C-alpha positions as CSV (number, residue, x, y, z in Angstrom):
1,X,-30.4,-22.8,-56.6
2,X,-32.3,-21.1,-53.8
3,X,-29.7,-19.8,-51.3
4,X,-31.9,-20.8,-48.4
5,X,-31.7,-24.4,-49.3
6,X,-28.5,-25.9,-47.9
7,X,-26.9,-29.2,-48.8
8,X,-28.1,-31.8,-46.3
9,X,-26.1,-34.9,-47.5
10,X,-23.2,-36.3,-45.5
11,X,-23.5,-34.1,-42.4
12,X,-22.5,-35.0,-38.9
13,X,-24.9,-35.4,-37.2
14,X,-27.2,-36.4,-40.1
15,X,-30.0,-34.1,-41.4
16,X,-33.1,-34.1,-39.2
17,X,-36.7,-34.5,-40.3
18,X,-37.2,-30.8,-39.5
19,X,-34.3,-29.8,-41.9
20,X,-35.9,-32.0,-44.6
21,X,-39.2,-30.3,-44.1
22,X,-37.7,-26.8,-44.2
23,X,-35.9,-27.7,-47.4
24,X,-39.2,-29.0,-48.9
25,X,-41.0,-25.8,-47.9
26,X,-38.3,-23.6,-49.4
27,X,-38.4,-25.6,-52.7
28,X,-42.2,-25.5,-53.0
29,X,-42.2,-21.7,-52.2
30,X,-39.6,-21.2,-54.9
31,X,-41.4,-23.3,-57.5
32,X,-44.9,-21.9,-56.7
33,X,-43.6,-18.3,-56.5
34,X,-45.4,-17.7,-53.2
35,X,-44.4,-17.7,-49.5
36,X,-47.9,-18.2,-48.3
37,X,-50.5,-19.9,-50.5
38,X,-54.1,-18.7,-50.7
39,X,-56.7,-20.8,-48.8
40,X,-57.7,-22.2,-52.2
41,X,-54.2,-23.5,-52.7
42,X,-53.2,-24.5,-49.2
43,X,-54.1,-28.1,-49.5
44,X,-52.1,-28.7,-52.7
45,X,-49.2,-26.6,-51.3
46,X,-49.1,-28.8,-48.1
47,X,-49.4,-32.0,-50.1
48,X,-46.5,-30.9,-52.4
49,X,-44.4,-30.1,-49.3
50,X,-45.1,-33.5,-47.7
51,X,-44.3,-35.4,-50.9
52,X,-41.0,-33.6,-51.5
53,X,-40.1,-34.0,-47.8
54,X,-40.5,-37.8,-48.1
55,X,-38.5,-37.8,-51.4
56,X,-35.7,-35.8,-49.7
57,X,-35.6,-38.2,-46.8
58,X,-35.5,-41.2,-49.1
59,X,-32.7,-39.6,-51.1
60,X,-30.6,-38.8,-48.1
61,X,-31.2,-42.2,-46.6
62,X,-30.2,-43.9,-49.8
63,X,-27.1,-41.8,-50.8
64,X,-23.7,-43.5,-50.3
65,X,-20.4,-41.8,-49.9
66,X,-16.9,-42.6,-48.9
67,X,-16.1,-39.0,-48.0
68,X,-16.0,-38.2,-44.3
69,X,-19.0,-36.4,-42.9
70,X,-19.0,-32.6,-43.1
71,X,-18.8,-30.6,-39.9
72,X,-22.0,-28.5,-39.5
73,X,-20.2,-25.6,-37.8
74,X,-17.5,-25.4,-40.6
75,X,-20.2,-25.6,-43.3
76,X,-22.2,-22.8,-41.5
77,X,-19.0,-20.6,-41.3
78,X,-18.3,-21.1,-45.0
79,X,-21.9,-20.1,-45.9
80,X,-21.7,-17.0,-43.7
81,X,-18.4,-16.0,-45.3
82,X,-19.8,-16.4,-48.9
83,X,-22.8,-14.4,-47.8
84,X,-20.7,-11.6,-46.4
85,X,-18.7,-11.5,-49.6
86,X,-21.8,-11.3,-51.7
87,X,-23.3,-8.5,-49.6
88,X,-20.1,-6.6,-49.6
89,X,-19.9,-6.8,-53.4
90,X,-23.5,-5.6,-53.6
91,X,-22.7,-2.7,-51.2
92,X,-19.7,-1.6,-53.3
93,X,-21.8,-1.8,-56.5
94,X,-24.6,0.3,-55.0
95,X,-22.1,2.9,-53.8
96,X,-20.5,3.1,-57.3
97,X,-24.0,3.4,-58.8
98,X,-24.9,6.3,-56.4
99,X,-21.6,8.0,-57.1
100,X,-22.2,7.8,-60.9
101,X,-25.6,9.3,-60.5
102,X,-24.3,12.1,-58.4
103,X,-21.8,13.1,-61.2
């Protein structure tokens, strides 16, 4: 899954339309392989974003859960901690690689 797309279900407060739009944009960028479409592809890119955004909103509005809503701040802290662990692991790996080349 694209790391920039975050789970939007069961949040307190609920996901906004802007969050649904941003998730749709990230998804279309990932699938299309481009961050910015050419002028020739802009219309189809925008249409795909709009369709996915509507689907995301319908999905979130229709999902049912008995779990208590997740706290946005706690979820953000968890994502940041996972990211820090990932980047630290990458840093350690790169240092080991440099050291191996130096030998």
